[in-house]
C-alpha positions as CSV (number, residue, x, y, z in Angstrom):
1,M,-39.3,-16.1,-78.0
2,R,-40.7,-17.9,-75.5
3,A,-38.4,-20.9,-75.6
4,F,-35.8,-18.3,-74.9
5,F,-37.4,-17.0,-71.6
6,A,-38.4,-20.6,-70.5
7,A,-34.6,-21.4,-70.8
8,C,-33.5,-18.4,-69.0
9,I,-36.1,-19.5,-66.2
10,V,-34.8,-23.0,-66.0
11,I,-31.2,-21.6,-65.9
12,L,-32.1,-19.4,-63.1
13,L,-33.8,-22.0,-61.0
14,F,-31.0,-24.6,-61.5
15,N,-28.5,-21.9,-60.2
16,Q,-30.8,-21.0,-57.3
17,Q,-30.9,-24.9,-56.4
18,K,-27.0,-24.8,-56.7
19,V,-26.7,-21.9,-54.2
20,S,-29.1,-23.4,-52.0
21,A,-27.1,-26.7,-51.8
22,E,-23.9,-24.8,-51.2
23,Q,-25.7,-22.9,-48.4
24,I,-27.1,-26.1,-46.7
25,D,-23.4,-27.5,-47.1
26,I,-22.1,-24.3,-45.2
27,A,-24.7,-24.4,-42.5
28,S,-24.2,-28.1,-41.9
29,K,-20.1,-27.5,-41.4
30,T,-21.0,-24.4,-39.6
31,E,-23.2,-26.4,-37.1
32,Q,-20.4,-29.1,-36.7
33,I,-17.9,-26.5,-35.7
34,S,-20.6,-24.9,-33.1
35,T,-21.1,-28.3,-31.8
36,F,-17.1,-29.0,-31.6
37,F,-16.9,-25.9,-29.5
38,D,-19.7,-27.0,-27.1
39,A,-17.9,-30.2,-26.6
40,Y,-14.6,-28.2,-26.2
41,M,-16.1,-26.0,-23.5
42,N,-17.6,-29.3,-21.7
43,K,-14.1,-30.8,-21.8
44,Y,-12.7,-27.6,-20.1
45,N,-15.3,-27.7,-17.6
46,H,-14.9,-31.3,-16.9
47,Y,-11.3,-30.6,-16.0
48,L,-12.2,-27.5,-13.7
49,T,-14.4,-29.8,-11.8
50,T,-12.6,-33.2,-11.9
51,N,-9.0,-32.4,-12.6
52,E,-9.3,-34.9,-15.5
53,F,-9.1,-34.5,-19.1
54,N,-11.4,-36.7,-21.2
55,D,-9.7,-38.3,-24.2
56,S,-12.5,-36.9,-26.6
57,P,-13.0,-34.5,-28.2
58,Y,-9.6,-34.2,-29.5
59,L,-9.3,-30.6,-30.0
60,Y,-5.8,-29.8,-31.6
61,H,-3.9,-30.3,-34.9
62,N,-0.7,-32.1,-34.4
63,T,1.1,-28.8,-34.3
64,L,-0.6,-25.6,-33.7
65,M,0.4,-21.9,-33.6
66,V,-0.4,-19.9,-30.5
67,M,-0.5,-16.1,-30.4
68,S,-1.6,-13.5,-27.8
69,S,-0.7,-9.8,-27.3
70,S,1.5,-10.8,-24.2
71,V,3.2,-13.8,-25.7
72,E,5.3,-13.9,-28.8
73,P,3.8,-16.4,-31.4
74,Y,5.0,-19.9,-31.0
75,T,4.3,-23.3,-32.3
76,I,3.9,-26.3,-30.1
77,G,3.0,-30.0,-30.3
78,D,-0.5,-31.2,-29.5
79,S,0.7,-33.2,-26.4
80,A,2.6,-30.6,-24.9
81,F,0.0,-28.0,-25.4
82,Y,-2.4,-30.2,-23.4
83,Q,0.0,-29.8,-20.6
84,R,0.0,-26.1,-21.0
85,T,-3.8,-26.2,-21.0
86,R,-3.8,-28.2,-17.9
87,A,-1.6,-25.6,-16.3
88,F,-3.6,-22.7,-17.7
89,L,-6.8,-24.2,-16.2
90,D,-5.2,-25.0,-12.8
91,N,-4.1,-21.0,-12.9
92,L,-7.6,-20.2,-13.6
93,K,-9.1,-22.5,-10.7
94,A,-6.5,-20.9,-8.3
95,Q,-8.1,-17.6,-9.1
96,G,-11.7,-19.1,-8.2
97,V,-12.7,-19.6,-11.8
98,R,-15.2,-22.8,-11.6
99,K,-16.9,-22.5,-14.8
100,I,-16.4,-21.2,-18.4
101,S,-19.0,-20.9,-20.9
102,W,-19.3,-19.3,-24.6
103,V,-21.0,-15.9,-25.0
104,D,-20.9,-16.3,-28.9
105,I,-19.6,-18.7,-31.4
106,N,-19.0,-16.8,-34.7
107,V,-17.8,-19.2,-37.6
108,H,-16.9,-18.3,-41.1
109,M,-16.2,-21.0,-43.7
110,I,-13.2,-20.2,-45.9
111,D,-13.1,-23.4,-47.9
112,K,-14.7,-26.9,-47.7
113,N,-12.3,-28.1,-45.0
114,L,-11.0,-24.7,-43.6
115,A,-12.7,-22.2,-41.3
116,I,-12.3,-19.3,-38.9
117,A,-14.1,-19.1,-35.6
118,S,-13.9,-15.9,-33.3
119,N,-15.6,-16.6,-29.8
120,T,-16.0,-14.8,-26.7
121,A,-15.6,-16.9,-23.5
122,A,-16.8,-15.8,-20.0
123,R,-15.4,-17.1,-16.8
124,Y,-17.4,-17.4,-13.6
125,L,-16.5,-17.8,-10.0
126,E,-17.9,-20.4,-7.7
127,N,-20.7,-17.9,-6.6
128,G,-21.9,-17.3,-10.3
129,D,-20.1,-13.8,-10.5
130,E,-18.3,-13.2,-13.9
131,F,-14.7,-13.2,-13.3
132,N,-13.6,-11.9,-16.9
133,R,-14.2,-12.2,-20.7
134,V,-11.7,-13.3,-23.3
135,G,-11.7,-13.1,-27.1
136,V,-10.2,-16.1,-28.9
137,T,-10.0,-16.4,-32.7
138,Y,-9.3,-19.7,-34.1
139,M,-8.1,-21.3,-37.4
140,M,-9.6,-24.6,-38.2
141,R,-9.1,-27.5,-40.5
142,K,-11.2,-30.5,-41.1
143,T,-9.2,-33.8,-41.5
144,N,-10.6,-37.4,-41.5
145,D,-13.9,-35.8,-41.0
146,E,-13.2,-34.1,-37.7
147,W,-12.4,-30.6,-37.2
148,R,-9.4,-29.6,-35.3
149,I,-7.8,-26.3,-34.0
150,T,-4.5,-25.4,-35.9
151,S,-3.7,-21.9,-34.6
152,F,-5.6,-19.5,-32.3
153,M,-5.3,-15.8,-30.9
154,V,-6.2,-14.9,-27.5
155,H,-7.3,-11.2,-27.4
156,D,-9.8,-8.8,-25.8
157,A,-13.4,-9.6,-26.2
158,A,-13.8,-6.6,-28.0
159,G,-11.7,-7.8,-30.9
160,V,-14.1,-10.9,-31.6
161,I,-15.2,-10.9,-35.2
162,D,-18.9,-11.2,-35.8
163,F,-19.2,-12.9,-39.3
């Protein structure tokens, strides 16, 4: 009987170690994605201040899908999307926006190389006043050890998912 209980304890400890290793892996990937989004915002803010896009980080998959309440869903190649991103940032700049920052970054791992991130971005005027907030929910895929955005939805900040 003692042997049976000892075996049960060993099995429980082994399973606990396995879960812990999986939790560590998920935490590591979640941190990688959070770091990705920090670099993403630095890239956008660099453009707002210099009108230059850094080559790195490369944010998007070859083709991505874009959706919002005001625009029909569409797919677009990454190079063409960067052109639209420049126009988008130029429009924000024309409205007085000088900085954008994440209010929150919420990441949920779906599989070893798939994730959803649902974030709130705040846009600020030159004097530091908040211009507005927007929610953006991203689908992401890890390819060649780098995370890339495959699709995203722009929405009201109240629609951000807190995982």
